[in-house]
KEKE-3310 file (N, C-alpha, C; in steps of 0.2 Angstrom, whole numbers, plus 5000, padded with zeros to 4 digits):
npx = (4969:4957:4952:4957:4947:4939:4946:4945:4933:4922:4918:4931:4940:4935:4937:4954:4956:4951:4960:4972:4972:4970:4985:4990:4988:4994:5007:5006:5004:5016:5026:5021:5027:5039:5042:5038:5049:5059:5058:5059:5070:5078:5074:5079:5093:5095:5092:5102:5112:5112:5103:5115:5124:5133:5132:5125:5124:5110:5107:5118:5108:5096:5097:5089:5069:5060:5062:5068:5077:5074:5084:5090:5084:5080:5091:5104:5106:5113:5107:5100:5091:5078:5061:5045:5035:5020:5015:5015:5007:4999:4999:4987:4981:4992:4996:5005:5015:5005:4995:4983:4990:4997:5008:5021:5021:5034:5038:5053:5062:5076:5091:5096:5082:5072:5062:5060:5050:5049:5048:5046:5039:5034:5014:5002:4987:4973:4966:4951:4947:4949:4964:4980:4983:4993:5007:5022:5033:5043:5061:5065:5071:5087:5089:5100:5099:5097:5093:5083:5081:5063:5052:5038:5021:5009:4993:4977:4962:4947:4949:4949:4952:4953:4955:4975:4976:4983:4979:4989:5006:5008:5016:5017:5003:5005:5015:5008:5000:5012:5019:5027:5042:5045:5051:5047:5051:5053:5054:5060:5065:5066:5082:5092:5093:5099:5101:5094:5077:5069:5059:5052:5043:5038:5053:5054:5059:5071:5071:5063:5077:5072:5066:5055:5042:5041:5048:5045:5031:5031:5036:5027:5016:5019:5019:5007:5004:5009:5003:4991:4989:4994:4984:4974:4979:4977:4962:4959:4965:4958:4946:4948:4949:4936:4928:4935:4932:4928:4938:4949:4962:4964:4956:4966:4977:4972:4969:4985:4985:4977:4983:4996:4995:4988:5000:5007:4998:4984:4984:4987:4976:4966:4965:4963:4947:4942:4942:4934:4922:4920)
npy = (4156:4161:4165:4177:4184:4192:4204:4207:4212:4224:4233:4235:4236:4250:4257:4256:4261:4275:4275:4278:4288:4298:4297:4300:4313:4320:4315:4325:4338:4336:4337:4352:4359:4356:4364:4377:4381:4379:4391:4399:4397:4403:4416:4418:4419:4427:4441:4440:4442:4453:4462:4473:4476:4484:4500:4499:4504:4510:4508:4494:4486:4485:4487:4488:4495:4486:4475:4462:4454:4443:4439:4450:4457:4468:4471:4485:4501:4515:4532:4549:4560:4571:4571:4568:4578:4582:4571:4559:4545:4535:4520:4507:4497:4495:4486:4490:4483:4482:4490:4499:4506:4516:4517:4526:4532:4539:4544:4547:4558:4555:4560:4557:4557:4546:4538:4532:4522:4526:4521:4528:4525:4520:4527:4529:4528:4538:4548:4550:4547:4540:4540:4545:4557:4567:4568:4566:4576:4574:4577:4593:4598:4595:4578:4565:4547:4532:4514:4499:4486:4481:4471:4472:4473:4461:4463:4466:4459:4465:4473:4493:4509:4527:4543:4547:4537:4519:4500:4491:4489:4488:4490:4493:4499:4510:4518:4519:4531:4539:4538:4533:4533:4526:4515:4500:4486:4485:4494:4506:4503:4518:4520:4529:4545:4562:4578:4577:4574:4582:4576:4559:4548:4531:4522:4502:4488:4478:4465:4447:4435:4423:4406:4401:4386:4378:4364:4355:4354:4349:4335:4333:4331:4319:4310:4310:4302:4291:4285:4284:4271:4264:4265:4260:4246:4244:4244:4233:4220:4223:4219:4207:4201:4201:4195:4182:4178:4166:4156:4146:4147:4160:4165:4159:4168:4182:4179:4177:4195:4200:4194:4199:4213:4214:4211:4222:4234:4245:4259:4279:4285:4272:4272:4287:4286:4276:4285:4293:4286:4283)
npz = (4113:4109:4119:4117:4106:4108:4104:4092:4088:4082:4089:4096:4086:4083:4094:4093:4079:4085:4093:4085:4076:4088:4090:4079:4078:4089:4085:4075:4082:4088:4079:4076:4086:4089:4077:4081:4090:4085:4077:4085:4093:4082:4081:4093:4091:4078:4088:4098:4090:4083:4089:4095:4087:4077:4067:4052:4035:4027:4014:4011:4018:4014:3999:3990:3989:3989:3996:4007:4019:4028:4040:4044:4051:4066:4064:4067:4059:4051:4046:4039:4038:4037:4047:4044:4050:4049:4041:4054:4059:4071:4076:4080:4094:4102:4115:4131:4145:4149:4146:4138:4120:4111:4096:4089:4073:4063:4045:4038:4027:4018:4016:3999:3996:3996:4007:4024:4036:4052:4068:4084:4096:4107:4117:4129:4129:4129:4144:4140:4129:4112:4106:4109:4124:4121:4110:4109:4100:4087:4083:4073:4057:4050:4054:4062:4063:4072:4070:4071:4063:4055:4047:4039:4041:4042:4032:4043:4042:4041:4050:4055:4055:4061:4051:4052:4058:4062:4056:4056:4056:4039:4026:4010:4012:4019:4011:3999:4005:4006:3994:3981:3985:3995:4009:4008:4010:4025:4040:4054:4070:4081:4088:4092:4092:4085:4083:4098:4106:4121:4127:4124:4113:4122:4122:4115:4124:4120:4116:4123:4126:4124:4122:4125:4129:4121:4116:4130:4129:4115:4118:4128:4120:4112:4123:4126:4115:4114:4128:4125:4118:4126:4138:4129:4131:4143:4143:4136:4143:4157:4151:4147:4158:4164:4156:4157:4169:4176:4171:4178:4176:4174:4189:4195:4193:4198:4210:4216:4212:4221:4232:4234:4233:4245:4253:4251:4257:4261:4249:4249:4242:4246:4258:4262:4257:4265:4277:4274:4271:4284)
capx = (4970:4951:4949:4956:4945:4933:4948:4942:4926:4918:4920:4938:4943:4934:4942:4959:4954:4951:4966:4978:4970:4973:4993:4992:4985:4999:5011:5008:5005:5023:5030:5022:5029:5047:5045:5038:5052:5067:5058:5061:5077:5081:5073:5085:5099:5096:5092:5109:5118:5111:5103:5119:5127:5138:5126:5125:5121:5106:5109:5121:5106:5092:5099:5081:5065:5053:5066:5069:5079:5073:5090:5092:5080:5087:5101:5105:5107:5112:5102:5102:5084:5070:5056:5039:5029:5014:5013:5013:5002:4998:4996:4980:4979:4999:4998:5012:5015:4996:4991:4982:4990:4998:5015:5020:5025:5035:5041:5061:5065:5082:5097:5096:5075:5067:5056:5056:5044:5049:5043:5049:5042:5025:5011:4997:4979:4968:4960:4944:4945:4951:4968:4981:4984:4998:5010:5031:5034:5049:5065:5063:5078:5092:5092:5104:5095:5101:5088:5084:5074:5059:5048:5032:5019:5003:4987:4972:4958:4941:4951:4948:4955:4950:4962:4979:4978:4982:4977:4995:5012:5008:5022:5014:4998:5008:5018:5000:5000:5017:5024:5032:5051:5043:5055:5040:5051:5055:5052:5066:5065:5071:5087:5095:5093:5102:5098:5089:5073:5068:5052:5050:5038:5043:5056:5053:5066:5075:5066:5068:5080:5067:5064:5049:5040:5040:5051:5045:5024:5032:5038:5021:5013:5023:5022:5000:5002:5011:5001:4983:4990:4996:4976:4969:4982:4976:4957:4959:4968:4953:4940:4949:4950:4929:4925:4939:4934:4928:4942:4953:4970:4964:4955:4973:4981:4968:4970:4990:4986:4974:4989:5000:4991:4987:5006:5007:4993:4982:4988:4985:4969:4963:4965:4959:4943:4939:4940:4929:4916:4917)
capy = (4161:4159:4172:4185:4185:4199:4211:4207:4213:4231:4238:4235:4240:4255:4260:4256:4266:4278:4279:4278:4294:4303:4298:4303:4319:4321:4319:4331:4344:4338:4344:4359:4362:4356:4369:4385:4380:4380:4397:4403:4397:4405:4423:4424:4420:4433:4445:4441:4444:4460:4470:4478:4475:4491:4503:4499:4511:4507:4501:4489:4482:4487:4488:4489:4498:4482:4467:4464:4448:4441:4437:4457:4459:4469:4475:4493:4505:4524:4538:4555:4566:4575:4568:4572:4579:4583:4564:4555:4539:4532:4514:4506:4492:4491:4488:4489:4482:4479:4495:4500:4513:4516:4516:4532:4531:4546:4546:4550:4558:4553:4566:4552:4557:4540:4540:4526:4524:4528:4517:4530:4523:4520:4533:4528:4529:4545:4547:4551:4548:4533:4542:4549:4563:4570:4565:4570:4578:4572:4585:4597:4600:4585:4573:4557:4541:4525:4513:4494:4487:4476:4469:4475:4468:4457:4466:4462:4459:4467:4480:4500:4515:4534:4548:4550:4530:4514:4496:4486:4493:4487:4496:4496:4503:4517:4520:4523:4538:4542:4538:4526:4531:4523:4508:4494:4479:4487:4499:4507:4505:4521:4520:4534:4553:4569:4582:4573:4582:4584:4569:4556:4541:4525:4512:4498:4487:4472:4455:4446:4428:4416:4402:4397:4380:4372:4361:4353:4354:4343:4329:4328:4327:4314:4306:4309:4297:4282:4285:4282:4265:4260:4265:4253:4238:4241:4241:4226:4217:4221:4216:4200:4196:4200:4187:4174:4178:4161:4151:4142:4151:4168:4164:4160:4175:4188:4176:4182:4199:4201:4193:4204:4220:4214:4213:4230:4239:4250:4265:4283:4285:4268:4276:4295:4283:4275:4290:4297:4282:4281)
capz = (4110:4107:4125:4116:4100:4109:4104:4085:4088:4078:4095:4099:4083:4083:4096:4092:4076:4090:4096:4080:4075:4089:4093:4074:4079:4093:4082:4070:4087:4091:4075:4073:4093:4086:4072:4085:4095:4081:4075:4092:4092:4077:4083:4100:4089:4079:4092:4101:4085:4077:4093:4097:4080:4075:4063:4045:4030:4025:4006:4011:4019:4011:3991:3986:3993:3993:3998:4016:4019:4038:4045:4045:4059:4071:4062:4067:4053:4053:4042:4039:4034:4041:4049:4040:4056:4046:4040:4057:4058:4076:4077:4086:4097:4104:4123:4133:4148:4149:4147:4129:4118:4102:4093:4085:4066:4059:4041:4041:4022:4017:4011:3995:3994:3998:4014:4026:4042:4060:4073:4088:4102:4113:4119:4131:4126:4131:4148:4139:4120:4110:4107:4115:4126:4119:4107:4109:4092:4082:4081:4066:4052:4050:4059:4061:4068:4071:4071:4072:4056:4058:4042:4036:4045:4037:4033:4048:4038:4046:4055:4052:4060:4059:4051:4056:4063:4055:4061:4056:4050:4035:4025:4006:4014:4022:4004:3997:4007:4007:3988:3980:3986:4003:4009:4010:4015:4032:4045:4060:4078:4083:4094:4096:4085:4085:4091:4102:4111:4129:4127:4116:4115:4126:4118:4116:4126:4120:4115:4128:4124:4129:4116:4127:4133:4115:4117:4133:4125:4109:4119:4130:4114:4109:4129:4125:4110:4119:4134:4123:4117:4136:4139:4126:4131:4151:4146:4134:4151:4159:4149:4147:4165:4163:4153:4159:4178:4179:4172:4181:4177:4178:4195:4202:4192:4201:4217:4217:4213:4226:4238:4233:4234:4253:4255:4250:4261:4257:4246:4251:4241:4250:4266:4263:4256:4269:4282:4272:4273:4290)
cpx = (4962:4949:4951:4952:4941:4938:4948:4936:4925:4922:4928:4939:4942:4938:4949:4960:4956:4957:4972:4977:4974:4980:4994:4992:4991:5006:5013:5007:5011:5025:5030:5025:5036:5048:5044:5046:5061:5065:5061:5065:5081:5079:5078:5092:5101:5095:5100:5114:5117:5108:5107:5128:5129:5133:5132:5124:5115:5105:5111:5116:5097:5092:5092:5075:5060:5054:5069:5073:5079:5080:5095:5088:5084:5092:5099:5108:5107:5109:5103:5096:5082:5066:5050:5034:5023:5013:5013:5007:5003:4994:4992:4982:4986:4998:5006:5013:5008:4991:4989:4985:4993:5007:5015:5025:5025:5038:5048:5061:5072:5085:5095:5086:5069:5065:5054:5055:5048:5047:5048:5048:5032:5024:5005:4991:4978:4966:4954:4943:4950:4958:4973:4981:4987:5004:5019:5032:5043:5057:5064:5073:5081:5093:5097:5101:5099:5094:5087:5078:5069:5056:5042:5028:5012:4998:4980:4966:4949:4943:4951:4954:4952:4956:4968:4981:4978:4983:4985:5000:5013:5012:5017:5009:4999:5009:5012:4998:5006:5021:5027:5038:5048:5045:5048:5043:5052:5057:5059:5063:5067:5074:5090:5092:5096:5101:5094:5082:5073:5064:5053:5045:5042:5047:5053:5057:5068:5071:5070:5071:5079:5065:5057:5047:5040:5041:5048:5036:5026:5033:5032:5015:5015:5020:5013:5000:5002:5009:4993:4986:4990:4989:4973:4971:4978:4968:4957:4960:4961:4947:4941:4947:4942:4927:4929:4935:4931:4930:4946:4958:4968:4961:4961:4978:4978:4969:4978:4990:4984:4981:4993:4998:4989:4992:5008:5008:4991:4986:4984:4978:4962:4958:4960:4949:4939:4939:4934:4921:4917:4914)
cpy = (4164:4167:4175:4186:4190:4203:4211:4209:4221:4233:4240:4240:4247:4260:4260:4261:4274:4281:4281:4287:4298:4303:4300:4314:4322:4322:4322:4339:4343:4342:4349:4361:4364:4365:4376:4386:4383:4389:4400:4406:4403:4413:4425:4424:4427:4440:4448:4443:4449:4464:4475:4479:4483:4495:4501:4503:4508:4503:4497:4484:4480:4489:4492:4489:4493:4475:4469:4456:4449:4438:4444:4463:4462:4474:4482:4495:4514:4528:4544:4560:4570:4572:4574:4571:4577:4574:4559:4550:4536:4523:4511:4498:4490:4493:4488:4488:4482:4484:4497:4507:4510:4518:4522:4533:4538:4544:4551:4550:4559:4558:4562:4553:4550:4542:4532:4528:4523:4525:4523:4530:4522:4526:4527:4530:4534:4542:4547:4550:4539:4537:4546:4558:4569:4566:4568:4571:4576:4579:4589:4598:4593:4583:4565:4554:4536:4521:4505:4491:4478:4476:4471:4469:4466:4463:4462:4463:4460:4473:4486:4502:4521:4538:4548:4542:4524:4507:4490:4491:4488:4490:4497:4500:4509:4521:4521:4530:4543:4544:4534:4524:4530:4516:4503:4487:4477:4493:4500:4509:4511:4518:4525:4541:4558:4572:4576:4578:4579:4576:4566:4551:4536:4521:4508:4493:4481:4467:4451:4439:4423:4411:4397:4389:4373:4364:4353:4352:4348:4336:4325:4326:4320:4306:4304:4303:4289:4281:4281:4275:4261:4258:4259:4247:4237:4239:4235:4224:4217:4220:4207:4197:4196:4195:4183:4174:4169:4154:4150:4146:4156:4169:4163:4166:4180:4184:4179:4189:4202:4199:4199:4213:4221:4216:4220:4235:4242:4258:4271:4285:4282:4270:4281:4290:4281:4278:4292:4294:4280:4285)
cpz = (4107:4114:4122:4109:4099:4105:4096:4082:4082:4083:4097:4092:4081:4090:4097:4086:4080:4091:4091:4078:4079:4091:4084:4072:4084:4091:4077:4075:4090:4087:4075:4083:4092:4082:4077:4088:4092:4078:4079:4093:4088:4078:4090:4097:4084:4082:4096:4096:4082:4082:4094:4092:4078:4068:4057:4039:4028:4019:4006:4015:4017:4002:3989:3989:3995:3995:4005:4017:4029:4043:4045:4050:4063:4070:4064:4060:4057:4048:4045:4036:4040:4040:4044:4046:4052:4044:4046:4057:4065:4073:4081:4089:4098:4114:4124:4141:4154:4149:4139:4128:4110:4101:4088:4078:4063:4052:4041:4032:4021:4015:4004:3993:3994:4007:4015:4033:4047:4064:4079:4094:4102:4115:4124:4128:4131:4136:4145:4130:4118:4104:4111:4115:4126:4116:4107:4101:4090:4081:4074:4063:4052:4055:4058:4067:4066:4074:4070:4066:4059:4051:4044:4038:4039:4037:4037:4043:4042:4051:4051:4057:4058:4057:4055:4060:4060:4061:4062:4055:4043:4029:4018:4005:4013:4014:4001:3997:4005:4000:3988:3980:3993:4002:4009:4013:4023:4037:4050:4064:4078:4089:4097:4091:4090:4080:4093:4106:4117:4130:4122:4119:4119:4120:4120:4120:4119:4121:4121:4125:4127:4122:4119:4128:4125:4115:4125:4132:4119:4112:4124:4125:4112:4116:4128:4119:4111:4123:4130:4118:4122:4138:4136:4129:4138:4150:4142:4140:4154:4158:4148:4153:4167:4162:4155:4165:4180:4176:4178:4186:4179:4184:4199:4201:4198:4210:4221:4218:4220:4234:4240:4233:4242:4258:4257:4254:4256:4253:4252:4248:4245:4257:4267:4263:4260:4277:4279:4272:4278:4296)
residu = (UNK:UNK:UNK:UNK:UNK:UNK:UNK:UNK:UNK:UNK:UNK:UNK:UNK:UNK:UNK:UNK:UNK:UNK:UNK:UNK:UNK:UNK:UNK:UNK:UNK:UNK:UNK:UNK:UNK:UNK:UNK:UNK:UNK:UNK:UNK:UNK:UNK:UNK:UNK:UNK:UNK:UNK:UNK:UNK:UNK:UNK:UNK:UNK:UNK:UNK:UNK:UNK:UNK:UNK:UNK:UNK:UNK:UNK:UNK:UNK:UNK:UNK:UNK:UNK:UNK:UNK:UNK:UNK:UNK:UNK:UNK:UNK:UNK:UNK:UNK:UNK:UNK:UNK:UNK:UNK:UNK:UNK:UNK:UNK:UNK:UNK:UNK:UNK:UNK:UNK:UNK:UNK:UNK:UNK:UNK:UNK:UNK:UNK:UNK:UNK:UNK:UNK:UNK:UNK:UNK:UNK:UNK:UNK:UNK:UNK:UNK:UNK:UNK:UNK:UNK:UNK:UNK:UNK:UNK:UNK:UNK:UNK:UNK:UNK:UNK:UNK:UNK:UNK:UNK:UNK:UNK:UNK:UNK:UNK:UNK:UNK:UNK:UNK:UNK:UNK:UNK:UNK:UNK:UNK:UNK:UNK:UNK:UNK:UNK:UNK:UNK:UNK:UNK:UNK:UNK:UNK:UNK:UNK:UNK:UNK:UNK:UNK:UNK:UNK:UNK:UNK:UNK:UNK:UNK:UNK:UNK:UNK:UNK:UNK:UNK:UNK:UNK:UNK:UNK:UNK:UNK:UNK:UNK:UNK:UNK:UNK:UNK:UNK:UNK:UNK:UNK:UNK:UNK:UNK:UNK:UNK:UNK:UNK:UNK:UNK:UNK:UNK:UNK:UNK:UNK:UNK:UNK:UNK:UNK:UNK:UNK:UNK:UNK:UNK:UNK:UNK:UNK:UNK:UNK:UNK:UNK:UNK:UNK:UNK:UNK:UNK:UNK:UNK:UNK:UNK:UNK:UNK:UNK:UNK:UNK:UNK:UNK:UNK:UNK:UNK:UNK:UNK:UNK:UNK:UNK:UNK:UNK:UNK:UNK:UNK:UNK:UNK:UNK:UNK:UNK:UNK:UNK:UNK:UNK:UNK:UNK:UNK:UNK:UNK:UNK:UNK:UNK:UNK:UNK:UNK:UNK:UNK:UNK:UNK:UNK:UNK:UNK:UNK)
# end
């Protein structure tokens, strides 16, 4: 047993501590990836259930202006009202297909008097300015709109925008412009509008039903944590052999390892090294 006393040194306790800390970090990262995967799976299920759902009335999905149930994300609702074209807003920094652009928001004043923000789609940035070359106008007069609901976005600290543009779809900030009767719980992605216009902003496609690689990443972090202990054990074994190389029993074991290696033949790496050295 005295041959193994070196593992009780402060140096090896330090190595063990590092491995334990690393393994704990791997466990936390693994749990984080499992949580990410669960969130992605929930979103995939939500899209699958709500995207093609029959349109419902807005007040049945959002009875309060400032409240929104996340389970109703992507739910289709049907409303009627008039677009407030003079209050149009452009959302900056919205790439699509690798091209910079803007989302076009137009408030829709409902027949009941409330206002809901409608995202009519995407337009590219201009050729010579930080704004679109043109933005297709929304139809005038009474319009029947089917849209899919999305929750308000958070604010982004430190980001600003010129007049007529905003940095993020933060509905409480937009309500300060449009008035207290504005829905702040969610806004709508335009699906259809009647009457339709000849040209409208590019509609966003259905989100991909993809959970991503979170599950494999989670197992990889578990494997990294296990490999850290395996590596520590290998290092302990190597130092044991080095310290006890003069011990007859260890010399006999080393001889057996050499004979076994010779019977197995050289590895591909050893053959490659020999060719390079020749």
